[in-house]
C-alpha positions, 0 to 999 in steps of 0.5 A: 807057188800059187796060193791056195784057193780059200773058200768064202762060202759058208759050209753046207749045212744038211738037215735031216727034216724040216721040223729042225728048222721049222719054229724059225718060220711063220711062212712057206713058200714051197716050190711045187715039181720036184718038191712036192711032186715029180709029174708022175707021182706025189711026195707023200712025205713031202705032203705030210711035212707041209701039212705038219708046219700049217698044223703048228700054225704056220702058212704054206704057199705053192709057188710054182712056175706052172703055166696054167691058172692056179685052179688047174695046178689044184686039179692036178695036184689033187689027181696026184693025191696031194692033200689039200691040207698041205697048203693054204693057197698057190701062186702059178706063173700062169697067173702072172701071165694072165695079168701080162696078157690083160695089160697088153689090151688088144695087142696081137700075140702069137703062141708057142706051146702044146696045142692042148695048153689053152687054159691060161688063154681061155682065163685071159678071155674071161677075165678081159670078156672078149677073144685075144687077137692071135696072129702069125709070128712075124705079125705080132706085138708079143708071143706067149710061150708056155712050153715047146710044142712036144717036149718028149722029142725037141729041143731048143735048136729046134726053134731058132728059125721061128726065134729068128724071125720073131727077133727080125720082127722086134716081138716081145717074148713073154715066158709062162715058165721060166724052168730051163728044165724039169723033171718028167717022171725019171727024165728032164724035159725042157721048158718055156725057160730054155727058149727064153734064153736062147731069144735073150741070148740073141738079143730078143726082149724076154719078159719073165712070168715066174721064179726066180723073178720078182713079180710071182714072189710078190704074189706069193708073199701078199697071199701069205700076208693076207691069209695070216692077217698080219704083215710077216718079216722076210726073215720069217719066211722060208723058200723051199725048192730044188733048183738052185737058179729059180727056186734058191736064187729067187728066195734069196733075191726077195730076202728069204731064208732058203731050204734046197731040195737036193733030190730034184734036179739037180739029183745027178750032181749032188747024188753021186754015191746013193741015196744021200747028197754026197757032202763034197759035190755039194761044197763044189756045187755051192762054189761054182753056183754062187748060191748058197742056201740057207739049210738043205735036204735030201727030199722034203720030210718032217 
């Protein structure tokens, strides 16, 4: 007879509001899409919770995998009605991508993403003082991927021929948004991270500009330290997000505490019986992913 399975994972700790744990932290590095808004509407209670944390002396840095410069993200948040008193600063995967482009100088590049998404390249050209050198995929030294050309209709399978061409020419793939999927209103759509995952599985060279990878967290931490005017112990930093593989894993890898918002992209797995998270489903989720957040909350509220 087989011995019973014994879980080594800590039991999930659910909290009702950020205020229950806020005093333990000096700074928050908070995800945006899925926590502060869903792409269509902003979450007022989340913005209020972050503003209350700031009012008590805390620092809030929004850390997002959005493949756009921070100013574009700020303008978007303004349009959704997210008040600026909810955060102190913004760090984006787009900012990291611009730095990666500048590091490559005059090397020829190609682009995957919506035709209208040119702000990232405009930022790079302005900082470089020269135009970028765009070429066909087979002639590129590297490709910058912001997302799918048409995320409403396409899937990663539509890109397999293009990725095969890139692989044949050993083209480097810079992923400007490591998210695999993101909420678009009440639906999930594929992001650049899904294409990066496919290319890596084929054996291609991939560089990730956002979460869960270190560069974006280093920028977020540096900005928080600069704004606070003092070093902050990593144990006093709280990472908040709705993605286990990007937000929770990324923050944990940096030694930060984590608050997992269960009503984001994992809502279908975790909210099986109504509005609140299902404890049994959450325990199973933790065991299957191997990612145990410090705390969990249905939605970010105070």
